DOMI-414308 format. One record per residue (C-alpha): residue number from 1; x, z, y. Coordinates in pm, whole numbers. Layout:
<atoms>
<NUM, <X, Z, Y>>
...
</atoms>
This chain:
<atoms>
<1, <-1, -2, -7>>
<2, <290, 88, 231>>
<3, <462, -232, 167>>
<4, <139, -447, 242>>
<5, <105, -236, 579>>
<6, <459, -344, 677>>
<7, <394, -681, 573>>
<8, <100, -696, 829>>
<9, <336, -639, 1124>>
<10, <615, -850, 1014>>
<11, <469, -1132, 1268>>
<12, <554, -905, 1565>>
<13, <945, -906, 1489>>
<14, <954, -1253, 1329>>
<15, <1152, -1532, 1473>>
<16, <846, -1719, 1607>>
<17, <670, -1408, 1728>>
<18, <525, -1539, 2036>>
<19, <355, -1829, 1827>>
<20, <224, -1587, 1584>>
<21, <85, -1368, 1863>>
<22, <-72, -1636, 2039>>
<23, <-255, -1757, 1717>>
<24, <-366, -1396, 1647>>
<25, <-491, -1354, 2001>>
<26, <-707, -1682, 1944>>
<27, <-860, -1526, 1643>>
<28, <-913, -1187, 1805>>
<29, <-1096, -1364, 2077>>
<30, <-1290, -1568, 1861>>
<31, <-1429, -1269, 1671>>
<32, <-1514, -1126, 2014>>
<33, <-1726, -1407, 2036>>
<34, <-1876, -1366, 1699>>
<35, <-1728, -1654, 1567>>
<36, <-1629, -1629, 1170>>
<37, <-1378, -1881, 1115>>
<38, <-1136, -2125, 1280>>
<39, <-963, -2466, 1186>>
<40, <-606, -2544, 1276>>
<41, <-716, -2808, 1549>>
<42, <-945, -2528, 1695>>
<43, <-659, -2269, 1732>>
<44, <-447, -2566, 1903>>
<45, <-732, -2618, 2145>>
<46, <-804, -2263, 2231>>
<47, <-470, -2094, 2210>>
<48, <-310, -1957, 2519>>
<49, <30, -2107, 2491>>
<50, <328, -1972, 2719>>
<51, <505, -2320, 2694>>
<52, <395, -2650, 2582>>
<53, <149, -2646, 2300>>
<54, <291, -2666, 1946>>
<55, <236, -2941, 1709>>
<56, <-57, -2928, 1469>>
<57, <195, -2919, 1173>>
<58, <365, -2614, 1333>>
<59, <26, -2434, 1371>>
<60, <-58, -2509, 1016>>
<61, <263, -2366, 898>>
<62, <222, -2051, 1099>>
<63, <-129, -2024, 965>>
<64, <6, -2031, 618>>
<65, <268, -1760, 688>>
<66, <2, -1537, 860>>
<67, <-199, -1569, 543>>
<68, <96, -1487, 315>>
<69, <156, -1178, 529>>
<70, <-215, -1092, 498>>
<71, <-327, -1100, 866>>
<72, <-552, -1405, 795>>
<73, <-763, -1507, 485>>
<74, <-817, -1887, 419>>
<75, <-1085, -2090, 223>>
<76, <-1106, -2473, 155>>
<77, <-1290, -2662, 423>>
<78, <-1509, -2905, 251>>
<79, <-1754, -2965, 559>>
<80, <-1535, -3269, 662>>
<81, <-1483, -3436, 326>>
<82, <-1584, -3794, 327>>
<83, <-1360, -3945, 64>>
<84, <-1176, -3845, -269>>
<85, <-854, -3843, -70>>
<86, <-1012, -3600, 185>>
<87, <-1119, -3380, -91>>
<88, <-769, -3342, -232>>
<89, <-630, -3318, 98>>
<90, <-535, -2924, 185>>
<91, <-786, -2842, 451>>
<92, <-852, -2467, 518>>
<93, <-1076, -2235, 758>>
<94, <-916, -1930, 855>>
<95, <-1049, -1584, 968>>
<96, <-904, -1254, 1043>>
<97, <-872, -1043, 740>>
<98, <-935, -653, 735>>
<99, <-563, -568, 781>>
<100, <-531, -832, 1039>>
<101, <-848, -676, 1234>>
<102, <-664, -339, 1196>>
<103, <-338, -459, 1338>>
<104, <-510, -629, 1636>>
<105, <-709, -343, 1705>>
<106, <-390, -96, 1679>>
<107, <-198, -335, 1899>>
<108, <-487, -338, 2141>>
<109, <-493, 25, 2174>>
<110, <-125, 57, 2208>>
<111, <-129, -192, 2509>>
<112, <-406, -11, 2671>>
<113, <-247, 334, 2627>>
<114, <96, 195, 2752>>
<115, <-79, 45, 3066>>
<116, <-325, 300, 3143>>
<117, <-291, 507, 3436>>
<118, <-397, 869, 3425>>
<119, <-714, 949, 3605>>
<120, <-863, 1272, 3699>>
<121, <-1250, 1167, 3647>>
<122, <-1491, 1348, 3889>>
<123, <-1761, 1137, 3751>>
<124, <-1698, 1252, 3397>>
<125, <-1777, 1605, 3515>>
<126, <-2086, 1485, 3662>>
<127, <-2190, 1297, 3334>>
<128, <-2106, 1622, 3126>>
<129, <-2331, 1847, 3340>>
<130, <-2623, 1584, 3296>>
<131, <-2589, 1571, 2913>>
<132, <-2552, 1948, 2901>>
<133, <-2868, 1960, 3106>>
<134, <-3062, 1720, 2885>>
<135, <-2979, 1918, 2581>>
<136, <-3105, 2241, 2746>>
<137, <-3413, 2050, 2792>>
<138, <-3431, 1920, 2438>>
<139, <-3334, 2266, 2308>>
<140, <-3637, 2428, 2484>>
<141, <-3874, 2202, 2297>>
<142, <-4043, 2336, 1995>>
<143, <-3986, 2023, 1773>>
<144, <-3673, 1828, 1968>>
<145, <-3655, 1473, 1883>>
<146, <-3369, 1421, 1644>>
<147, <-3264, 1071, 1789>>
<148, <-3242, 1203, 2136>>
<149, <-3049, 1505, 2042>>
<150, <-2812, 1297, 1843>>
<151, <-2786, 1041, 2144>>
<152, <-2728, 1331, 2394>>
<153, <-2451, 1490, 2181>>
<154, <-2277, 1169, 2096>>
<155, <-2251, 1073, 2471>>
<156, <-2134, 1416, 2574>>
<157, <-1867, 1407, 2321>>
<158, <-1756, 1064, 2414>>
<159, <-1759, 1129, 2798>>
<160, <-1559, 1472, 2719>>
<161, <-1302, 1298, 2491>>
<162, <-1239, 1043, 2788>>
<163, <-1198, 1330, 3028>>
<164, <-954, 1500, 2808>>
<165, <-748, 1197, 2718>>
<166, <-694, 1133, 3099>>
<167, <-615, 1481, 3175>>
<168, <-366, 1504, 2911>>
<169, <-213, 1184, 3054>>
<170, <-227, 1320, 3397>>
<171, <-58, 1636, 3303>>
<172, <231, 1491, 3097>>
<173, <269, 1219, 3390>>
<174, <266, 1441, 3697>>
<175, <591, 1624, 3576>>
<176, <777, 1296, 3562>>
<177, <1007, 1194, 3865>>
<178, <810, 1012, 4089>>
<179, <924, 650, 4158>>
<180, <942, 621, 4523>>
<181, <1302, 523, 4596>>
<182, <1237, 183, 4629>>
<183, <950, 210, 4872>>
<184, <971, 217, 5256>>
<185, <895, 489, 5456>>
<186, <544, 363, 5548>>
<187, <450, 312, 5192>>
<188, <567, 668, 5079>>
<189, <360, 805, 5379>>
<190, <43, 610, 5279>>
<191, <77, 680, 4888>>
<192, <121, 1071, 4984>>
<193, <-194, 1062, 5177>>
<194, <-410, 883, 4921>>
<195, <-281, 1102, 4636>>
<196, <-313, 1421, 4821>>
<197, <-686, 1329, 4922>>
<198, <-749, 1226, 4556>>
<199, <-629, 1561, 4417>>
<200, <-806, 1736, 4691>>
<201, <-1136, 1567, 4588>>
<202, <-1082, 1604, 4234>>
<203, <-1012, 2005, 4286>>
<204, <-1313, 2030, 4470>>
<205, <-1550, 1865, 4230>>
<206, <-1365, 2058, 3945>>
<207, <-1425, 2388, 4117>>
<208, <-1788, 2320, 4201>>
<209, <-1891, 2164, 3887>>
<210, <-1714, 2354, 3616>>
<211, <-1900, 2676, 3695>>
<212, <-2230, 2503, 3644>>
<213, <-2089, 2334, 3324>>
<214, <-1984, 2667, 3194>>
<215, <-2332, 2822, 3258>>
<216, <-2486, 2538, 3077>>
<217, <-2269, 2587, 2794>>
<218, <-2315, 2975, 2790>>
<219, <-2688, 2913, 2786>>
<220, <-2676, 2654, 2508>>
<221, <-2469, 2860, 2282>>
<222, <-2782, 3055, 2129>>
<223, <-2944, 2720, 2079>>
<224, <-2675, 2470, 1980>>
<225, <-2664, 2568, 1608>>
<226, <-2982, 2391, 1511>>
<227, <-2899, 2092, 1717>>
<228, <-2588, 2047, 1551>>
<229, <-2748, 2073, 1229>>
<230, <-3017, 1840, 1303>>
<231, <-2740, 1597, 1433>>
<232, <-2549, 1645, 1113>>
<233, <-2834, 1596, 873>>
<234, <-2920, 1240, 1078>>
<235, <-2550, 1129, 1036>>
<236, <-2557, 1235, 661>>
<237, <-2836, 1007, 589>>
<238, <-2645, 707, 700>>
<239, <-2320, 783, 505>>
<240, <-2243, 534, 257>>
<241, <-2255, 647, -121>>
<242, <-1917, 694, -275>>
<243, <-1776, 826, -615>>
<244, <-1892, 1189, -653>>
<245, <-2117, 1137, -319>>
<246, <-2323, 1419, -239>>
<247, <-2568, 1429, 53>>
<248, <-2490, 1791, 117>>
<249, <-2104, 1768, 124>>
<250, <-2150, 1468, 383>>
<251, <-2397, 1694, 601>>
<252, <-2140, 1963, 567>>
<253, <-1852, 1764, 692>>
<254, <-2061, 1616, 969>>
<255, <-2179, 1988, 1082>>
<256, <-1801, 2113, 1074>>
<257, <-1706, 1794, 1295>>
<258, <-1965, 1876, 1550>>
<259, <-1912, 2235, 1561>>
<260, <-1548, 2150, 1637>>
<261, <-1655, 1921, 1917>>
<262, <-1866, 2203, 2056>>
<263, <-1594, 2471, 2024>>
<264, <-1353, 2234, 2209>>
<265, <-1600, 2178, 2495>>
<266, <-1679, 2535, 2508>>
<267, <-1297, 2627, 2525>>
<268, <-1238, 2360, 2819>>
<269, <-1491, 2532, 3060>>
<270, <-1556, 2872, 2946>>
<271, <-1258, 3132, 2940>>
<272, <-1189, 3323, 2632>>
<273, <-1058, 3672, 2632>>
<274, <-730, 3677, 2847>>
<275, <-676, 3299, 2811>>
<276, <-796, 3087, 3108>>
<277, <-999, 2792, 3026>>
<278, <-840, 2446, 3010>>
<279, <-1044, 2329, 3326>>
<280, <-843, 2623, 3523>>
<281, <-531, 2504, 3376>>
<282, <-590, 2159, 3490>>
<283, <-689, 2271, 3822>>
<284, <-363, 2457, 3854>>
<285, <-170, 2178, 3727>>
<286, <-335, 1934, 3984>>
<287, <-264, 2193, 4272>>
<288, <96, 2209, 4164>>
<289, <118, 1820, 4180>>
<290, <79, 1847, 4566>>
<291, <392, 2056, 4644>>
<292, <582, 1864, 4391>>
<293, <505, 1538, 4556>>
<294, <585, 1680, 4899>>
<295, <931, 1809, 4733>>
<296, <1007, 1452, 4597>>
<297, <950, 1296, 4933>>
<298, <1149, 1562, 5119>>
<299, <1433, 1479, 4867>>
<300, <1399, 1105, 4924>>
<301, <1402, 1147, 5298>>
<302, <1702, 1368, 5273>>
<303, <1885, 1133, 5061>>
<304, <1785, 852, 5343>>
<305, <1881, 1032, 5625>>
<306, <2188, 1189, 5484>>
<307, <2559, 1055, 5589>>
<308, <2712, 1130, 5258>>
<309, <2722, 875, 4990>>
<310, <2881, 1003, 4671>>
<311, <2989, 655, 4523>>
<312, <3176, 583, 4854>>
<313, <3342, 937, 4863>>
<314, <3473, 857, 4515>>
<315, <3583, 492, 4603>>
<316, <3775, 641, 4893>>
<317, <3923, 907, 4700>>
<318, <4025, 664, 4419>>
<319, <4210, 477, 4712>>
<320, <4379, 783, 4828>>
<321, <4507, 841, 4484>>
<322, <4639, 499, 4436>>
<323, <4816, 535, 4779>>
<324, <5003, 852, 4637>>
<325, <5392, 782, 4605>>
<326, <5448, 1052, 4339>>
<327, <5275, 1281, 4068>>
<328, <5365, 1574, 4310>>
<329, <5142, 1412, 4589>>
<330, <4862, 1316, 4337>>
<331, <4855, 1670, 4213>>
<332, <4824, 1814, 4576>>
<333, <4560, 1563, 4655>>
<334, <4376, 1675, 4335>>
<335, <4392, 2059, 4397>>
<336, <4264, 1976, 4757>>
<337, <3994, 1750, 4656>>
<338, <3865, 1944, 4363>>
<339, <3948, 2291, 4482>>
<340, <4194, 2376, 4180>>
<341, <4342, 2666, 4345>>
<342, <4543, 2936, 4167>>
<343, <4332, 3139, 3935>>
<344, <4582, 3413, 3824>>
<345, <4321, 3723, 3829>>
<346, <4344, 3840, 3495>>
<347, <4335, 4234, 3531>>
<348, <4310, 4361, 3184>>
<349, <4713, 4387, 3171>>
<350, <4779, 4670, 3410>>
<351, <5161, 4662, 3284>>
<352, <5194, 4281, 3373>>
<353, <5435, 4205, 3665>>
<354, <5268, 4073, 3990>>
<355, <5346, 3691, 4029>>
<356, <5301, 3463, 4303>>
<357, <4972, 3279, 4322>>
<358, <5164, 2939, 4315>>
<359, <5321, 3040, 3975>>
<360, <5245, 2777, 3731>>
<361, <5108, 2869, 3406>>
<362, <5380, 2694, 3189>>
<363, <5634, 2917, 3394>>
<364, <5466, 3246, 3367>>
<365, <5478, 3478, 3080>>
<366, <5213, 3473, 2816>>
<367, <4910, 3657, 2836>>
<368, <4762, 3812, 2529>>
<369, <4407, 3819, 2493>>
<370, <4194, 3992, 2235>>
<371, <4012, 3746, 1995>>
<372, <3703, 3920, 2073>>
<373, <3719, 3859, 2449>>
<374, <3769, 3495, 2367>>
<375, <3477, 3482, 2096>>
<376, <3225, 3699, 2289>>
<377, <3316, 3716, 2633>>
<378, <3381, 4105, 2615>>
<379, <3682, 4297, 2484>>
<380, <3502, 4574, 2318>>
<381, <3172, 4599, 2120>>
<382, <2884, 4719, 2274>>
<383, <2810, 5098, 2235>>
<384, <2738, 5403, 2400>>
<385, <2850, 5424, 2767>>
<386, <3203, 5586, 2825>>
<387, <3214, 5931, 2974>>
<388, <3227, 5972, 3352>>
<389, <3589, 5968, 3469>>
<390, <3732, 6219, 3693>>
<391, <3822, 6046, 4030>>
<392, <3919, 6363, 4249>>
<393, <4283, 6255, 4263>>
<394, <4198, 5912, 4378>>
<395, <3949, 6041, 4617>>
<396, <4224, 6289, 4761>>
<397, <4468, 5995, 4800>>
<398, <4226, 5783, 4988>>
<399, <4147, 6076, 5214>>
<400, <4525, 6148, 5286>>
<401, <4581, 5754, 5367>>
<402, <4242, 5783, 5613>>
<403, <4397, 6083, 5786>>
<404, <4740, 5910, 5826>>
<405, <4571, 5612, 5965>>
<406, <4366, 5799, 6189>>
<407, <4675, 5985, 6325>>
<408, <4875, 5663, 6382>>
<409, <4582, 5510, 6569>>
<410, <4530, 5821, 6772>>
<411, <4916, 5830, 6852>>
<412, <4881, 5471, 6965>>
<413, <4603, 5538, 7178>>
<414, <4776, 5850, 7357>>
<415, <5078, 5615, 7428>>
<416, <4920, 5285, 7528>>
<417, <4576, 5403, 7668>>
<418, <4678, 5641, 7954>>
<419, <4519, 5445, 8246>>
<420, <4849, 5355, 8414>>
<421, <5012, 5008, 8429>>
<422, <5308, 4940, 8196>>
<423, <5533, 4664, 8125>>
<424, <5578, 4536, 7786>>
<425, <5959, 4558, 7828>>
<426, <5907, 4938, 7869>>
<427, <5708, 4980, 7539>>
<428, <6040, 4931, 7350>>
<429, <6012, 4877, 6960>>
<430, <5638, 4932, 6825>>
<431, <5603, 5148, 6504>>
<432, <5602, 4892, 6204>>
<433, <5375, 5117, 6000>>
<434, <5123, 5123, 6272>>
</atoms>
């Protein structure tokens, strides 16, 4: 089965994929027009060819290949037989196979999802509210019409699924980087105004309508179960018979499906416990899109208004390196350009000799580092905090140094700040310690 499925997609990556896709598109269009079969000359006349139309022999060969892959089905064309020679000549009618229909549907959905733009649908909120109101009216009846209940639930689920799909696409896309780099300033401003207005309108509709929708759902909670059972029973009657088929099994499966739909709808608009509803999360995400857009525009304006150009800076730096006459100059330039200053500040070895900051690592004595420090970033394993050390001697030393500094400052003031003019030559030698 998997091998057959792979064969159905062979034409997408084949050498003549454009021809095969044009032919398959022609058959898909014919099916939309309720035409059952096509002849090779019909394909030639109706196909949308990107270049010159191919020869009829090339189309016939492509049709045979698509039939071999399982995308098409063929049967002899006897309607144009006028002689024995015509009867023995290979003439076929072609139509899409079930696998071909599935492939075309899958490709159409793929293209639609790729090209679809995320939309925040305010109209969907209004439709959901109206469908829920219709369900409330049906639930209030003593004997609600089965067909009307089924129609209302089916329309409600369809509109809700469309809203959820677009909301998911919006949440996934709003976090991506906005592609505004190539737009001019006027276009950026106009786009900002339209998007902010669009988000503002949707947030207003979501706030105003989600409360009413939540109220409808809360009221319907006590009446919805019989309506779901009634809808599941109606769907079970249309279920095709199968091996081991039971009407009750089909009804149970349909009832579980409808209960899941209702549970999802309820979770979207009604908060459960401490978790916010999905509508509230969507509203917060839409709100966060506005400052995110403003931040992206501010970054673009900063890049446009800034005078620095990283590429130009690196090109200029490369020219400076090329102009260096020796490796020593290149090393000095690298240290200045990339702030490669000396970093001999390892303080875990108090017995190490003081070295000048410009000492090279190759010329300095080796520094022994504990393996644990290199592996875990700490020299000792974590454990209880060490005891408080007695710092009285250090504090006394600092106090003595402060008193000595204060004495020297006062002596200098007494000598210099006496209010009388004095020549610098009369001061003599100044105290070096002061």
